Backbone bond lengths (Angstrom), bond angles and torsions (degrees), N, CA, C in turn:
res aa  C-N    CA-C-N  psi(-1)  N-CA   C-N-CA  omega(-1)  CA-C   N-CA-C  phi
1 M - - - 1.442 - - 1.561 110.37 -
2 S 1.336 118.92 123.41 1.464 120.85 -179.81 1.576 107.53 -91.38
3 L 1.293 111.11 154.99 1.482 117.77 178.19 1.592 110.44 -77.09
4 T 1.271 117.11 145.82 1.457 119.65 -176.36 1.532 106.86 -126.19
5 S 1.367 116.92 153.43 1.409 122.32 174.55 1.514 105.28 -114.06
6 Q 1.311 118.11 141.36 1.489 120.57 173.19 1.521 108.64 -98.72
7 L 1.290 114.47 131.04 1.490 121.44 179.40 1.490 110.85 -122.11
8 V 1.322 116.98 134.92 1.440 122.74 169.06 1.564 105.39 -85.25
9 V 1.358 113.59 116.57 1.434 117.74 -174.82 1.517 109.42 -101.08
10 F 1.382 115.22 129.26 1.479 121.52 -174.02 1.572 106.86 -134.33
11 S 1.345 111.09 169.07 1.488 114.95 -179.92 1.495 110.28 -127.23
12 L 1.344 112.55 150.61 1.442 122.69 174.40 1.561 104.68 -136.41
13 D 1.313 117.28 121.32 1.494 120.35 177.21 1.520 113.12 42.53
14 G 1.350 117.29 40.63 1.418 121.31 171.26 1.563 113.50 89.74
15 S 1.325 117.58 -10.44 1.463 119.89 175.07 1.539 108.62 -96.07
16 R 1.319 113.07 152.86 1.502 117.39 -176.26 1.513 111.11 -111.65
17 Y 1.293 114.00 142.16 1.468 124.65 -177.94 1.505 107.66 -135.47
18 G 1.311 116.91 163.87 1.406 127.18 -179.65 1.466 113.91 -137.40
19 L 1.288 118.70 150.05 1.456 125.94 -176.75 1.510 103.59 -133.97
20 P 1.360 119.63 134.13 1.446 119.46 178.47 1.504 109.98 -61.07
21 L 1.253 118.18 130.83 1.451 124.76 -178.76 1.579 111.59 -54.57
22 A 1.307 115.65 -29.14 1.520 116.33 -179.47 1.570 110.66 -66.97
23 N 1.293 118.59 -14.76 1.419 119.95 -178.47 1.620 111.30 -97.86
24 V 1.285 116.41 -5.28 1.468 123.71 -174.26 1.506 109.73 -102.30
25 E 1.386 114.11 130.97 1.447 121.20 176.88 1.526 105.29 -93.46
26 R 1.341 119.44 -56.78 1.490 119.93 179.16 1.576 104.19 -163.09
27 V 1.321 110.36 174.44 1.470 121.65 176.98 1.495 107.89 -118.87
28 V 1.308 119.66 130.78 1.471 122.21 177.04 1.497 110.13 -133.03
29 R 1.302 118.61 161.58 1.498 121.71 171.74 1.496 109.63 -64.85
30 A 1.342 113.59 142.70 1.498 117.37 179.69 1.466 110.36 -60.40
31 A 1.263 118.40 149.33 1.479 128.90 177.36 1.521 109.88 -122.37
32 E 1.304 115.64 176.50 1.454 119.10 177.65 1.570 110.98 -65.51
33 V 1.226 114.31 133.12 1.499 121.14 -178.29 1.529 108.37 -100.65
34 T 1.310 116.77 132.82 1.517 121.30 175.71 1.504 110.18 -88.15
35 P 1.331 116.80 113.80 1.430 120.05 178.61 1.561 112.72 -59.40
36 I 1.306 118.58 139.49 1.400 122.05 171.23 1.486 112.92 -120.18
37 P 1.320 122.24 121.38 1.498 119.07 -175.19 1.504 112.94 -65.64
38 E 1.307 117.66 155.16 1.387 127.15 171.75 1.530 116.33 62.69
39 L 1.316 111.81 33.65 1.456 117.49 175.58 1.605 109.18 -100.69
40 P 1.275 118.22 158.60 1.486 120.15 173.28 1.556 111.08 -54.16
41 E 1.409 113.86 150.04 1.454 114.05 -174.59 1.522 112.32 -66.54
42 V 1.303 123.15 -14.18 1.479 120.79 176.80 1.548 111.66 -78.50
43 V 1.358 115.23 -15.84 1.494 120.72 176.89 1.456 108.94 -94.24
44 V 1.319 116.83 110.90 1.462 119.56 -178.63 1.518 114.64 -85.62
45 G 1.313 117.47 -7.82 1.398 121.62 179.86 1.564 109.83 151.08
46 A 1.341 115.95 -150.74 1.464 120.19 174.63 1.538 109.49 -139.20
47 V 1.283 112.04 159.30 1.488 118.24 178.88 1.561 106.87 -134.67
48 D 1.326 115.73 147.69 1.494 124.98 -179.70 1.497 107.54 -83.34
49 V 1.328 119.08 113.94 1.422 122.91 174.39 1.539 110.47 -116.43
50 A 1.321 115.55 107.65 1.522 116.82 -176.88 1.447 114.74 54.31
51 G 1.326 116.60 39.87 1.490 119.77 178.59 1.510 115.48 85.27
52 A 1.331 121.87 -3.99 1.477 125.56 -176.64 1.594 105.44 -115.47
53 M 1.321 113.60 131.67 1.462 118.30 176.39 1.562 110.82 -76.66
54 R 1.314 118.22 128.28 1.423 123.30 175.74 1.534 109.94 -117.71
55 P 1.347 116.06 135.06 1.490 117.25 171.25 1.501 111.00 -63.90
56 V 1.340 115.17 138.24 1.467 120.44 172.43 1.525 111.13 -96.66
57 I 1.306 116.68 118.82 1.443 122.32 -179.17 1.490 110.13 -99.00
58 S 1.323 119.06 127.57 1.433 123.66 178.41 1.531 106.47 -90.61
59 L 1.354 114.10 101.88 1.490 116.97 179.24 1.528 109.39 -68.18
60 R 1.343 118.31 -19.21 1.438 120.03 174.02 1.522 109.05 -63.97
61 Q 1.261 118.94 -42.50 1.505 122.03 176.32 1.485 109.31 -66.75
62 K 1.318 116.80 -49.97 1.452 120.48 -178.18 1.480 115.14 -52.42
63 F 1.338 116.12 -44.30 1.484 123.92 179.49 1.488 114.03 -96.36
64 R 1.374 117.79 14.18 1.442 122.00 179.10 1.479 116.42 48.31
65 R 1.270 117.10 44.41 1.482 122.37 178.64 1.535 107.97 -88.35
66 G 1.305 116.54 160.99 1.488 120.52 178.58 1.569 109.66 72.36
67 N 1.283 113.00 -155.57 1.469 116.76 -171.71 1.580 110.68 -95.94
68 G 1.271 117.63 10.01 1.438 120.67 176.34 1.485 116.75 88.20
69 E 1.369 114.61 -12.54 1.413 118.49 178.74 1.584 109.60 -88.08
70 M 1.313 110.50 149.07 1.467 113.62 176.98 1.506 111.91 -71.52
71 R 1.306 119.88 131.02 1.453 120.60 -178.66 1.542 106.67 -113.29
72 R 1.334 112.45 158.89 1.427 118.14 -179.65 1.522 110.82 -71.67
73 V 1.307 114.78 155.95 1.474 121.45 176.21 1.552 105.96 -70.55
74 L 1.331 114.30 125.66 1.501 120.51 -179.28 1.602 109.08 -94.11
75 I 1.327 114.89 155.19 1.425 117.66 176.03 1.530 114.91 -65.24
76 T 1.319 114.25 -20.20 1.475 116.65 176.65 1.499 115.60 -86.68
77 D 1.395 116.47 -7.82 1.479 121.37 179.11 1.600 111.06 -70.86
78 H 1.253 115.94 168.03 1.461 123.91 178.16 1.532 109.05 -132.46
79 F 1.323 111.30 155.35 1.411 121.32 168.47 1.508 110.13 -105.51
80 I 1.294 121.93 129.17 1.415 122.66 166.26 1.483 107.83 -94.48
81 L 1.309 119.95 109.83 1.422 120.75 177.29 1.511 110.08 -82.55
82 A 1.293 116.57 113.94 1.477 126.71 -171.45 1.433 114.16 -138.38
83 H 1.333 118.57 173.80 1.397 123.91 179.22 1.548 115.16 -142.05
84 S 1.281 116.77 144.44 1.489 118.70 171.66 1.497 101.05 -104.21
85 S 1.279 118.78 -172.25 1.459 122.94 179.57 1.537 110.21 -71.06
86 R 1.319 117.67 -17.46 1.514 122.13 -171.69 1.570 111.91 -104.48
87 R 1.335 117.18 -32.51 1.434 122.19 -173.58 1.496 118.04 -156.24
88 A 1.329 116.91 156.17 1.426 122.22 172.64 1.535 106.78 -88.45
89 L 1.324 117.89 141.24 1.424 124.65 -174.63 1.580 110.71 -134.10
90 A 1.373 113.37 157.51 1.424 119.42 167.42 1.539 105.66 -116.09
91 L 1.290 118.51 114.51 1.382 122.35 179.63 1.528 114.39 -92.89
92 L 1.292 121.09 121.04 1.410 124.33 -175.38 1.486 109.60 -84.73
93 V 1.363 121.27 118.14 1.425 122.35 176.57 1.535 110.71 -135.85
94 D 1.316 119.43 168.72 1.392 125.02 -177.68 1.514 113.41 -69.29
95 D 1.355 114.71 -54.35 1.486 123.56 -177.99 1.515 110.75 -154.32
96 V 1.297 114.98 151.49 1.498 119.39 171.75 1.498 106.78 -110.28
97 E 1.397 112.81 129.15 1.440 115.40 -172.81 1.469 115.51 -98.26
98 Q 1.340 117.26 -44.74 1.509 121.09 -173.96 1.467 110.49 -165.17
99 V 1.369 112.75 171.78 1.427 119.71 164.32 1.616 103.78 -108.40
100 A 1.339 115.47 120.38 1.441 119.23 -175.77 1.532 110.67 -104.59
101 D 1.310 119.24 135.93 1.415 123.49 170.45 1.512 110.43 -90.07
102 V 1.292 117.10 113.89 1.461 120.63 -173.73 1.515 111.00 -116.84
103 P 1.246 118.31 126.27 1.513 123.14 179.54 1.547 105.96 -62.84
104 A 1.332 117.46 131.37 1.423 124.89 -171.94 1.596 107.87 -57.87
105 E 1.266 117.91 -35.30 1.484 117.53 -179.51 1.462 116.69 -71.33
106 M 1.339 118.31 -10.16 1.476 124.46 173.49 1.509 111.93 -84.11
107 I 1.310 120.34 -12.36 1.493 121.74 -179.56 1.529 111.37 -90.34
108 L 1.380 108.23 121.04 1.442 117.59 177.13 1.503 110.56 -90.56
109 K 1.249 122.37 119.64 1.459 126.13 -179.25 1.590 110.84 -61.28
110 A 1.300 117.72 143.46 1.481 120.64 -175.41 1.558 110.36 -60.75
111 D 1.282 117.76 -38.79 1.492 120.29 -175.21 1.534 111.03 -66.36
112 E 1.313 119.21 -13.59 1.504 119.54 174.36 1.500 110.65 -82.88
113 L 1.284 118.17 -10.19 1.516 118.32 177.31 1.563 113.00 -122.21
114 I 1.318 116.50 -34.77 1.431 120.22 -176.26 1.512 109.38 -130.96
115 D 1.341 116.64 175.56 1.459 122.49 -175.40 1.533 113.95 -66.61
116 G 1.238 120.21 -10.47 1.457 122.43 178.01 1.500 120.34 74.50
117 K 1.387 116.57 6.87 1.416 118.25 -174.86 1.515 114.31 -87.85
118 G 1.344 117.44 -14.80 1.443 122.59 -178.89 1.488 113.37 -88.57
119 A 1.318 115.21 -166.01 1.445 124.21 -177.87 1.501 114.72 -86.88
120 V 1.350 118.12 18.00 1.442 121.06 -179.63 1.502 107.71 -99.76
121 Q 1.319 116.53 124.25 1.493 122.71 -178.96 1.556 108.22 -89.75
122 G 1.387 114.87 -35.04 1.462 114.51 -175.92 1.520 107.25 179.25
123 F 1.354 112.47 -171.03 1.481 122.11 -179.42 1.542 111.53 -138.00
124 V 1.318 117.54 152.68 1.444 116.13 174.12 1.564 103.59 -147.39
125 K 1.301 115.40 139.48 1.445 121.52 176.04 1.559 109.31 -101.76
126 L 1.325 114.35 113.22 1.466 119.06 176.30 1.505 105.91 -99.64
127 E 1.351 115.31 172.81 1.459 122.62 -178.61 1.497 111.14 -54.38
128 D 1.327 118.54 -36.35 1.416 123.87 -176.51 1.579 114.65 -97.03
129 G 1.344 117.50 14.94 1.447 117.89 176.72 1.521 114.24 131.59
130 L 1.328 115.65 177.41 1.424 127.00 -174.75 1.598 107.61 -85.55
131 I 1.305 115.18 136.76 1.503 123.45 177.07 1.602 103.84 -118.42
132 V 1.350 114.04 127.23 1.412 121.58 169.77 1.510 108.11 -92.48
133 I 1.345 117.13 121.56 1.407 124.48 -176.64 1.549 111.86 -87.43
134 C 1.312 118.86 118.66 1.486 121.21 -177.73 1.558 111.58 -81.10
135 D 1.313 115.19 147.94 1.484 121.03 174.85 1.532 106.37 -112.49
136 L 1.296 118.84 104.45 1.429 124.07 -179.70 1.538 114.40 -63.79
137 E 1.277 114.51 -21.49 1.519 119.08 177.76 1.479 110.18 -69.21
138 K 1.283 117.68 -28.07 1.474 124.02 -178.06 1.537 114.55 -110.60
139 C 1.396 114.45 9.53 1.474 119.21 -179.16 1.500 112.34 -63.23
140 L 1.343 115.92 -36.41 1.473 121.80 -179.23 1.538 106.39 -114.25
141 T 1.315 115.07 135.63 1.463 119.47 171.49 1.468 111.41 -69.59
142 P 1.380 120.87 161.42 1.426 122.01 176.09 1.565 113.43 -54.06
143 D 1.349 113.53 -37.90 1.463 117.93 178.60 1.477 111.81 -65.33
144 Q 1.380 117.61 -41.77 1.456 123.15 177.05 1.476 111.51 -63.91
145 E 1.310 118.94 -38.34 1.490 122.10 177.91 1.461 109.49 -63.56
146 L 1.345 116.58 -44.70 1.443 121.48 -179.97 1.558 108.99 -64.84
147 A 1.182 121.24 -40.04 1.478 123.40 -179.52 1.525 109.35 -64.06
148 L 1.328 118.65 -36.80 1.457 122.00 177.77 1.480 109.04 -67.55
149 D 1.324 116.63 -44.99 1.453 120.88 -177.74 1.599 109.34 -60.58
150 Q 1.346 112.99 -47.33 1.463 115.48 -177.38 1.521 112.85 -67.89
151 A 1.371 120.03 -26.34 1.396 123.19 179.94 1.558 111.60 -82.89
152 G 1.431 115.16 -12.75 1.402 121.07 179.24 1.574 108.97 66.99
153 A 1.357 111.41 39.87 1.484 118.14 -177.71 1.525 113.99 -79.58
154 G 1.321 119.41 5.39 1.397 122.42 173.76 1.480 113.37 77.69
155 G 1.311 114.64 -169.62 1.458 121.10 175.58 1.472 113.15 82.95
156 G 1.331 122.86 8.11 1.404 125.10 177.50 1.492 113.40 -69.75
157 G 1.315 115.45 155.67 1.509 117.80 174.31 1.493 114.50 100.78
158 G 1.318 118.72 -9.23 1.486 117.00 174.06 1.533 116.57 55.94
159 A 1.307 114.41 -128.54 1.501 121.65 -174.58 1.529 112.17 -66.74
160 H 1.339 117.65 -13.98 1.426 118.21 -176.53 1.532 115.67 -85.40
161 D 1.279 117.10 -9.28 1.451 119.93 177.98 1.467 111.59 -69.45
162 P 1.444 121.24 150.07 1.463 119.48 179.40 1.499 111.23 -70.55
């Protein structure tokens, strides 16, 4: 029996991405985002989740999808409520497709193809196309993390948040 990884597969502008299920709390329809001034451009604001403010990360901005302009949150968008080891986040995505069971030997590590400095953990080719696997630990740069902390944008505590 081979080991498998479970990935939450989502889309951004027609491209498909995955996030390890272990990082995901739940998926909800997008809600109104409260803008917070002077945050990094990948942070579109904050949203209240069960009484705690979470920074909303635009993965579209992070992965430079679309025309580069910030777009409004649409009623068809979703938040993936997730956590890194440092903070709880709301990831803004177009749609969430499935949870895929992927044999570990099918996952190609990012450093085998790219320099490994970005938020890409790896890649996997499924029957229906390529999935880029996101690394939440590298989703925000140290400077972006510091800007969030200084703005009091919430989301601290990682996996320990409710």
